N, C-alpha and C positions, 0 to 999 in steps of 0.2 A: 533842137531835136525835131524830127519829123513827127507827124501824127501817129504813124505806125509805131515809132519808137516809144512815144509817150504811152500808147495803149499797152505795149508789152511791159513797160516799166510799171504802170499803174496796176495791171493785172497781177504781175509778180509780187509787188509790194502787198497787195491785198491778201493774196493767198499765203505769202510768207508770214504775215502777221497772224493769220489764222493757224498756220502750222506750228508756229512758235508756242502757242497755247495748247493746241490739240495733241501734238505728238507726245509730250510728257504725260498727259492725261491718259492717252491710249496705252502707253507703255506700262503705266502703273495699274491699269485695270485689266490687262490681259491675263487669261487663265494660264497657269503654269503646270507643266507635267513633271517637274523635278529634274529634267535633263538640262545640262549646261549647253548654252547656245551662244554662238558668237554674235556680237552686236556691232559689227564693223560697218562704218558709214559707206554708202555707195558713192560712186564717182559723181553722180548727179544727185542733188538734193530732192526731197519729195516735192518741195515748192516748184522747182524747175520742171519736173515731170508733169505736175498738174497744170502748170502754166501752158505748156506746149499742147496738152490735150484740150484746154479751153480755147487756145488760139486756133486749133483745128476746126472746131465748130464755128468759130467766127469767120473762118476763111471761106466757108461754103463749098469747099472741095469735097468730092465724093468718096475718095479713098484716103485713108490715113497714110498709107505707104507713099503715095505721090506727094502728099503734103510734107511729110518728114524729109524725103529725099530731095524734092525740088524746091521747097520753100525754106524749111528749117535749116537744112544742111547748106543751102546755097546763100541764104540771106540773113539768117539769124545766128550765125556762128559767133559773132562778136558778143551777143547777149548770153549765149550758152557755150562758154569756151571748152567745157568738158563733155561735149556731146557724145552720147553712146552710138554704137552702130544701130541700125534699124532693128535687127533681130534681138539685140540685147535690150533695147528700149521696150520692145513688145513683151519681153520676159519680165520686166519690172512693172508693167502697167497694172497687173492684178493687185499689187500692194496699195494702190490708190483707191480701192473700192470703199473701204470704211472711211477714209478721210473725205472722199467726195460726198458720201451720205451725210457726214457731219457738216460739211460746207453747205450742202443743200438745205439742211435744217436751219443753219445760221442765216442764210440769205432769203428764205421764203417769206412771203408776205403775211400780213395779219388780217384777221376777219374784220370787215367794216360793217357787218350787218346785212349786206347784200351779197350773196354768194351764188355761184353757178357750178353745177356738177355734170360731168359726162365722162365717157371713157374713149380711149383712142387705141385702135389695134396696132400692135408692134409686130410686123411680119418678120419671120426668120427665114422663110423660103416659100416657094410657090406650093400651093396645096397638092399639086400633082407629085411633088418630090417629098412630101411629108413622111412617107414610110421609109425613105432612104436617109433622112436626116439623122445623123449620129451625134452631133454636138449637143442638141437639146432633147435627146431621147428620154422620155419619161417626164419631161418638164413642160415643153410646149404642147398645146392642144389646138384642135380645130375649133374655130368660132365663126360667128356671123355678125357682120356689121351692116350699116346702111349701104355699103359699097359691095356687099357680097361676102362669100366665104373666104377665110384666111387661115393660115396656120402660124401660130405664135403665141403672143401674150397680149394682155390688155393693160394699159396704163390708165387707172382710174384717178381722176383729177378734180380738185375743187379750186376755183379761183374767186377773187373778189372783183368788184366792179372796175377796179383799176387795171385789171389784166394780170395781177400778181398771183402766182401759184401759192395757195395756202397749205395744201397737203396733197400727197399722192399715195396710192397703193398700187401694188403690182400683183397680177394674177395670171394664170394660164388663160388661153383664149376662150375656154368653155364656161367660165365663171359668170353667172348672171350679175348684172349691174347692181341689183338691189342688195346683194350680199355685202357690198362695200359702203352702203349708206351710213350705217352706224359707226364703223371705224373712221370714216372720213368726216364725221360730224362732231368729233370730240373737241375741236377748237372753234366751233361755229356758234353763232347766236343770230337771232333775227330771221331773215328770209333765206331759203335755199330753193333755187329754181332748177328744175331738171326736165328731161323729156319724158315721154310715155313709158320708157323702159324702167323708170324709177317708181312706177305706181305700186304702192303696197300699203294697204290700210293699216296693217299691224305696225309696220315701221314708221308710218306717218304719226301714229298715236304715240309711240315711244319717243320720237324726236320732239314732239310738242310737250310731253309730260316730263321727261327726264332731262332734255337738253335745251328746252325753250327755243327750239328751231321749228319754224313753220315751213313745211315742204310744199312747194307749189308746182303742180304739173297740169298739163291738159289731160282730159279723160278720153277713153276710147268711145267709139260710137254707140256701143251697147251698155255704157255705164251711165249712172245718174250724174248730171252736171253738179259741180262743186262751186259754190259761190266764191267769187273773187272780187276784191275791191278794184277800182280803176287803177290804183298804183300797182297792185299785183299783176293785173293784165298787162300793164305797160312794161313792167320789168320782165315778165315771162316772154314777151315779144322780142326782148333783147337778149335772149338766151344764145343767139348766134355769136355772142362775144367769146364764149369758150370754144366754139368751132374755129373762130378766127385765131385764138391762141394756139390751137392744135395746128392750124395752117402755118403759123409763124414758126412753130417748133420744127415742122417738116422742111420749111424753106430756109430758115435762118441757121438751123443746126442739122447735123447728120444723125438724128436720133433713131431713125429706122432704116436699116439696110440688112442685106442677107449674106454678109461676108464674115460673120463672126466665127472664130475658131475655138472659143471656150466660153462657158457661161459667165465666168468672172469678168472677162473682157467685155462681154455684153453689158454687164451691170456698170462697168466703168464708163462705157460709151453712153449709156442711158443717163446716169447721174451727172456726168460732165456736161451733157447737153442741157440738162435742167438747170445746172448752175450757170451755164453760159446764158441761158434765157433770163434767169433771175437778175443777172448783172446788166442786161440790155436796158438802156434808158428809155427807148421809144416803144413802150408796150401798148397794144390796143386797149382802149378803155371806154367807159361810158361817162363822159364829162358832165352830163346833165344831172347826175345824181350825187355829185360831190357834196353839195350842201345838205342833201337828205341824209347821206351816210354819216356826215360829221355831227 
């Protein structure tokens, strides 16, 4: 088998093993409205649909339509003998939202005691066209990042020193980063390093007293300096790691683009990109602290 064939087989087997457990659990826990509904199986299985979406992010192509018609239809027909038409496949994509969220939670990394926090803008259109955007009307908001103003959402992320994503939160673009500090710290211990956008005396105290997490940031020019140990200074200088992870998400996957036609497919694209990153073996990391974290 070729390398590409092995990759497709490996990805499908991994996702199919997950779906074999997840689908019965999801079905048993769905809320019921008392109405009788058909439970007919689709032409393609959930595992096949999710596999194609993961392969799209690994292909580094810019549009899913081109990938589906030019790559999947042309080269992967033998692996997916019951391929749907492009329009029908897009109609089925929203059904993978919940499974992809579950798969992300299954594949995310664990806290090592050294964590980095930051947010990444997810643009949905140019700010000039914000008032005309109907897909995300009432959902997306204008926000400002280090690169300027944008219209869309924020992906708040915590990673460990191995470059693995520990947890994420999703918000509109106008939400301040400090509001996500406590929700993102539930699975953390040890040190948490962030930029000046996470300065909050109240939340710093809560993190130390209730979560045993020490938040380390630089201070603004008009603030009293906070004592840091040489180790804390060294790790704070390596906060660029999470910026590198964001860069890999943008270059390895198609996590951010402005061609979404529904909020549900936007979430499918977001979490399938995160799962694709989680399964990537060559993540950026800080190898010098392996022994310290252990």
